Structure formats: structure tokens, C-alpha cells
C-alpha positions in Angstrom: 76.8 -74.4 10.2 73.6 -72.2 9.9 72.1 -74.9 7.6 72.5 -77.5 10.2 71.4 -75.3 12.8 68.3 -75.2 10.6 67.9 -78.5 10.0 68.3 -79.5 13.8 66.0 -77.3 14.5 63.5 -78.3 11.9 63.7 -81.9 13.4 63.8 -81.0 16.9 59.6 -80.8 16.9 59.2 -84.2 15.4 61.8 -86.0 17.8 60.3 -84.3 20.6 56.7 -85.1 19.9 58.0 -88.6 19.2 59.3 -88.5 22.9 56.7 -86.9 24.4 54.2 -89.1 23.1 56.0 -92.2 24.4 57.0 -91.0 27.4 53.2 -89.9 28.0 51.8 -93.4 27.0 54.0 -95.0 29.1 53.2 -92.8 32.2 49.6 -93.2 31.7 49.6 -96.6 31.7 51.7 -96.6 34.7 48.7 -94.2 36.7 46.4 -96.0 35.2 47.2 -99.0 37.1 48.0 -97.0 40.1 44.9 -94.2 40.7 43.4 -94.2 37.3 43.9 -92.1 34.2 41.1 -90.9 32.0 41.8 -92.9 28.2 40.0 -89.5 26.4 43.2 -87.6 27.8 45.5 -90.3 26.6 44.0 -90.4 23.4 44.1 -86.5 23.0 47.8 -86.0 23.8 48.7 -89.0 21.4 46.3 -87.4 18.4 48.2 -83.8 19.3 51.5 -85.5 18.8 50.5 -87.3 15.7 49.1 -83.8 14.1 52.7 -82.4 15.2 54.5 -85.1 13.2 52.1 -85.2 10.2 52.4 -81.2 9.9 56.2 -81.4 10.2 56.4 -84.5 7.7 58.1 -84.2 4.5 55.1 -84.8 2.4 53.1 -81.9 4.2 56.2 -79.5 4.3 56.6 -80.0 0.6 53.1 -79.1 -0.1 53.7 -75.9 2.3 56.6 -75.0 0.0 55.0 -75.1 -3.5 51.8 -74.1 -2.7 50.6 -71.1 -0.5 47.2 -73.4 0.8 49.4 -75.8 1.9 51.3 -73.2 4.4 47.7 -72.6 5.6 47.4 -76.5 6.4 50.3 -76.4 8.1 49.5 -73.4 10.4 46.3 -74.7 11.2 47.8 -78.3 12.1 51.2 -77.0 14.0 49.9 -73.6 15.5 46.0 -74.5 16.4 45.2 -78.2 16.4 47.8 -79.8 17.8 48.1 -77.3 21.0 44.5 -78.2 21.4 44.7 -81.8 21.4 47.9 -81.8 23.4 46.9 -79.3 26.4 43.6 -81.0 26.6 45.7 -84.3 27.5 46.3 -82.5 30.8 50.3 -83.4 30.4 51.4 -81.1 33.5 48.8 -83.4 35.8 49.8 -86.3 34.8 53.7 -85.4 35.0 53.0 -84.2 38.8 51.7 -87.4 39.5 54.7 -89.6 38.1 57.6 -87.2 39.4 59.1 -87.9 42.9 57.2 -86.2 45.3 60.2 -83.3 46.2 60.4 -82.4 42.8 56.6 -82.3 41.9 56.7 -79.8 45.0 59.4 -77.8 43.1 57.6 -78.0 39.7 54.3 -76.8 41.7 56.0 -73.8 43.3 57.3 -73.1 39.8 53.8 -73.3 38.6 52.7 -71.4 41.1 55.6 -68.5 41.3 55.5 -65.2 38.9 56.5 -67.4 36.0 53.6 -69.8 35.9 51.4 -66.6 36.6 52.2 -65.1 33.8 52.1 -68.3 31.4 48.8 -69.0 32.8 47.8 -65.2 31.9 46.2 -64.9 28.4 47.6 -61.5 27.3 51.0 -62.6 26.9 50.0 -65.8 25.1 47.8 -63.8 23.1 50.3 -61.2 22.2 52.9 -64.3 21.3 50.1 -66.1 19.3 48.4 -63.5 17.6 51.4 -60.9 17.4 53.3 -63.6 15.9 50.6 -64.1 12.7 50.7 -60.5 12.3 54.2 -60.4 12.1 54.6 -63.4 10.0 52.4 -61.6 7.5 52.1 -58.0 7.5 56.1 -57.7 7.7 58.9 -59.6 5.4 58.9 -62.3 7.9 57.0 -65.1 5.4 59.4 -64.1 2.6 62.4 -64.2 4.9 61.1 -67.7 6.0 60.9 -69.0 2.2 64.3 -68.1 1.8 65.8 -69.1 4.8 66.0 -72.7 6.3 66.8 -71.3 10.2 63.9 -68.6 9.8 61.6 -71.2 8.6 62.3 -73.4 11.3 62.0 -70.9 14.1 58.8 -69.9 12.6 57.5 -73.6 13.1 58.7 -73.6 16.7 57.1 -70.1 17.4 53.6 -71.2 16.0 53.7 -74.6 18.1 54.8 -73.1 21.0 52.7 -69.7 21.1 49.7 -72.2 20.2 50.4 -74.1 23.5 50.7 -71.4 25.5 47.9 -69.6 24.2 45.6 -73.1 24.4 47.0 -73.6 27.9 46.2 -70.2 29.0 42.8 -70.2 27.6 41.4 -74.1 28.7 44.0 -75.8 30.3 42.8 -78.5 32.5 46.1 -78.4 34.4 46.5 -76.7 37.6 47.7 -73.0 37.2 48.0 -69.8 39.9 46.1 -67.0 39.6 44.2 -68.2 36.0 42.1 -65.4 34.9 38.5 -65.3 35.1 36.1 -67.5 32.7 35.2 -63.9 31.2 38.6 -62.6 30.7 39.4 -65.7 28.9 36.5 -65.3 26.5 37.6 -62.0 25.6 41.2 -62.9 25.0 39.5 -65.8 22.7 37.3 -63.1 20.9 40.4 -61.2 20.4 42.0 -63.9 19.0 39.5 -64.6 16.7 39.0 -61.3 15.1 42.5 -61.2 14.6 42.8 -64.7 12.9 39.7 -63.9 10.9 41.0 -60.3 9.9 44.6 -61.9 8.5 42.5 -64.7 6.8 40.4 -62.1 5.0 43.4 -60.1 4.3 45.1 -62.8 2.6 42.4 -63.8 0.6 41.9 -60.4 -0.9 45.6 -59.8 -1.0 45.6 -56.6 0.8 48.2 -55.3 3.0 49.8 -58.5 3.5 53.3 -59.0 2.7 52.9 -62.3 1.0 53.5 -62.7 -2.9 52.0 -66.0 -4.2 49.5 -66.7 -6.8 45.9 -65.1 -6.6 44.6 -68.4 -6.7 46.7 -70.0 -3.9 45.9 -66.9 -1.9 42.4 -67.1 -1.8 42.7 -70.9 -0.8 44.5 -70.3 2.0 42.3 -67.6 3.0 39.4 -69.4 2.8 40.9 -72.5 4.7 42.6 -69.9 7.6 39.4 -68.7 8.2 37.0 -71.6 8.1 39.2 -73.8 9.5 40.3 -71.7 12.1 36.6 -70.9 12.8 36.2 -74.6 13.5 39.3 -75.1 16.0 38.5 -72.1 17.5 34.7 -73.0 18.6 36.4 -76.3 19.9 38.5 -74.2 22.2 35.6 -72.2 23.3 33.6 -75.3 24.0 37.1 -76.7 26.0 37.1 -73.1 28.0 33.4 -73.8 28.8 33.8 -77.0 30.1 36.3 -75.5 32.9 33.8 -73.3 34.1 32.5 -73.9 37.7 29.9 -71.7 38.8 30.5 -70.1 42.5 28.2 -71.5 44.6 25.2 -69.1 45.9 26.0 -68.3 49.4 22.9 -68.9 52.2 21.4 -66.0 53.3 22.0 -66.0 57.1 19.6 -64.2 58.3 16.5 -65.7 59.4 13.7 -63.0 57.6 11.9 -61.1 60.8 8.1 -62.2 60.7 5.9 -58.9 60.6 4.7 -57.2 63.4 1.0 -58.4 62.9 2.4 -62.3 62.4 0.2 -64.5 64.9 
């Protein structure tokens, strides 16, 4: 029963990615003929679903099982690159446009309620994302995931979901209530960069981590996570800055007083 649950859970992201990609493409085509929808959003979302399928494909999964560098590549695809591309597709905005009015209003109330405020804040997303990586490599969780298919599948699901939440909280173009300031989101992104870089260096050096793999593979994985992670985090920072809208300066309502000697 556990093996069956693990297989179903392992295939779930693949099936959901395929369904999400097909549903998004259909909704985007309808919206493009109605009020217009940016082609770059569609391209980004479909590229994101492709990254999910690629990361969980049998070839990449087998590479990750036999080589720790493959695990690092799978991690970058599933937890960082795919979430960035999916979030930049603005799927929630597209969904709100296509839903019936009363259903869209219910979803809007949910997004602007307590749940939406928590999900839109970068701190909970940072804890889930970076905290999950710390737990994966500094506790016996990684070794457990290599021996139990169910744990392995759950780790994959967590990496994807946590990556989506963090990316959406940092640079999501979709509407969100109480979204943190750009400064606060930059700080959260900076903390995530520091955690990811530190873990990459620890893996490269084989220090403090609970990962028992060949030294050559550890060094290759650490380098890949360090430099690949930096590149994706730079793209995330650029996406964040693209959402920045400076507050307009208030015009001075008071007319300067003339000096007493003015004619």
C-alpha cells in the first residue's frame, strides 16, 4: 500500500503539470480573443510545466538516483527554475478572468483573507523553502528519501510547492493582499540566497551535511547548486524589481511665501 501511494504521489506532479499546461493554454487562447493575454505569460507558464515534467522524467530521476550531481540538477529545476517560470505566467490572474463572476469573487475574497495574507508574506514562504533545504541536507532526511519511495516523492512535492510559494511571495505578478514591501522582499530573497549558498558550500566541502555520497559527486553538486542557484536567484531579483512601482511624489500644496521686500 505504501509503495502504491509513493508511486501515485510521484506521478501526481507530472499529471498536474500536464493538466495545468493544457488548461492554461486553453484559457489563454480564449482570453486572447476576448480581452487579450500576453504571449510572454503563456510562454513562461508552459516553459514552467515543461521544467516540471523534465525534472521528474524517468531519465532525470534515474540520473538523480545514481549521481548526486543529478540530484542537484533536479533540485534546481524543480524547486527554483520551474516555480519562477510558472509564477511569471500569472496563472491566478488568468483564472480570475475566466471564472464565472461569483466564483471569481469567492476566490478573490480567499486571496484577500487571512490565508492569502499568510501565503503572500515572504517569511512563511522563506521558512518552508530554505528551512526545507536545511532539513533535507543537515538531518537524516536525505538518506531517508533515498531508501523510502514515499519520502522521496514527498520531498519532491515539498520542493515544488515551497518553491512556488516563495517565488510568488517575492515576485508574483498575481494580485495578493498585504504584499510585503519591495525592501522586505529583497531582504527575504537575500536570506534565501545566503542559505542556499551556504548549503552549496557545505555540500561541496562535505562538512556538517548528512549526505554520504562520493566526494567527486558532492563537489560537482555543490558547484552546480551554487552557480546555478545564483543565476536563478538573479532572475528572481530582476522579476521582483520589475514589480516595483515607485510611489508618486506629493505635490507641495503650499505656495511659497514671498519675502517682505519683494515687489
